[in-house]
DOVEX-724789 format. One line per field, with one value per residue (C-alpha): chain; y, x, z. Coordinates in steps of 0.05 Angstrom, whole numbers. Each point is the difference from the previous one (the first is absolute). Example, Ala and Ser with C-alpha at 12.3 -4.5 7.8 and 13.67 -1.06 7.14 Angstrom:
BEGIN
c (A/A) .
yy (-90/69) .
xx (246/27) .
zz (156/-13) .
//
This chain:
BEGIN
c (A/A/A/A/A/A/A/A/A/A/A/A/A/A/A/A/A/A/A/A/A/A/A/A/A/A/A/A/A/A/A/A/A/A/A/A/A/A/A/A/A/A/A/A/A/A/A/A/A/A/A/A/A/A/A/A/A/A/A/A/A/A/A/A/A/A/A/A/A/A/A/A/A/A/A/A/A/A/A/A/A/A/A/A/A/A/A/A/A/A/A/A/A/A/A/A/A/A/A/A/A/A/A/A/A/A/A/A/A/A/A/A/A/A/A/A/A/A/A/A/A/A/A/A/A/A/A/A/A/A/A/A/A) .
yy (0/63/67/50/73/45/40/62/38/1/64/6/33/49/23/62/-12/67/-22/31/-46/-25/22/72/-15/0/70/26/-27/28/68/-1/-18/55/51/-22/7/70/21/-29/36/67/-9/-18/54/51/72/28/43/44/0/45/-28/29/-68/-61/-49/-70/19/-41/14/-59/-35/46/-8/53/-27/24/-32/-58/-15/12/52/20/-1/52/10/54/38/65/64/63/57/41/-62/7/-60/-68/-7/-69/-21/-56/-37/-10/-52/27/-20/47/59/34/0/39/75/59/5/-73/-15/-58/-21/-50/-56/-25/-43/42/-21/48/0/13/-64/-30/22/-22/-73/-21/45/-39/-65/25/63/73/20/62/9) .
xx (0/27/-20/-21/15/-55/14/-37/29/-41/-13/2/-59/21/-51/15/-23/-6/-5/34/51/-18/69/-24/-49/54/28/-71/-18/66/-18/-69/30/52/-54/-42/59/16/-73/-3/64/-26/-66/33/52/-49/12/67/-2/56/11/49/34/51/34/0/28/-20/-33/25/-22/-37/-8/-34/-75/-54/-57/-70/-34/49/-10/57/-24/66/76/55/30/53/35/37/20/-42/30/13/32/-45/-46/-5/-46/-32/-38/-49/-45/-71/-46/-47/-64/17/14/-67/15/65/-5/47/27/-11/45/48/48/56/-16/60/4/5/6/-10/-25/-69/1/22/-26/12/14/-22/56/49/-16/-14/42/-19/-59/-38/-71) .
zz (0/-23/26/-51/8/-22/-62/24/58/63/38/74/33/53/51/41/70/34/72/60/30/70/23/-4/56/54/-15/-5/69/28/-30/32/68/-5/-19/59/48/-25/7/71/19/-26/37/66/-2/28/20/22/63/27/75/39/62/48/5/-45/51/-21/-66/-58/-72/-30/67/51/-3/7/43/15/60/-3/-74/-49/-51/-32/-1/5/-69/9/56/-11/35/-10/-39/63/33/62/-10/-33/-59/-7/-62/13/-49/27/-31/-52/37/57/-46/17/75/-7/9/1/71/19/60/1/55/9/48/39/63/64/72/58/71/-27/-40/-66/-67/-71/16/-70/-27/44/-36/-71/-2/-2/-42/-20/25) .
//
């Protein structure tokens, strides 16, 4: 048995499949997650308030919390000297859901542990460190 080769040339049929490769799904999901994280970060950043103190003993940028009635509502972002070098300027970021309760002239104070003959105050600052209330 001999195989015969056809005398007429055969043509290949090429079909263009225009589908998106499933490998593009992973970068798309990563992009969605990154977008969600950026959006969340912007929403949680909140309002920046500037507070003047005479002393910044125990305040650490990025670590010292701002508390309201025992609940952490913000964090100290930056500490600097005032232009006249007489006070310490602290910039704190307050959560965005408390933005409406902030007013010009709101008073803040630094809570530190103190012991005297009258008693002990600020024990929570002894364990967790100083904080701004």
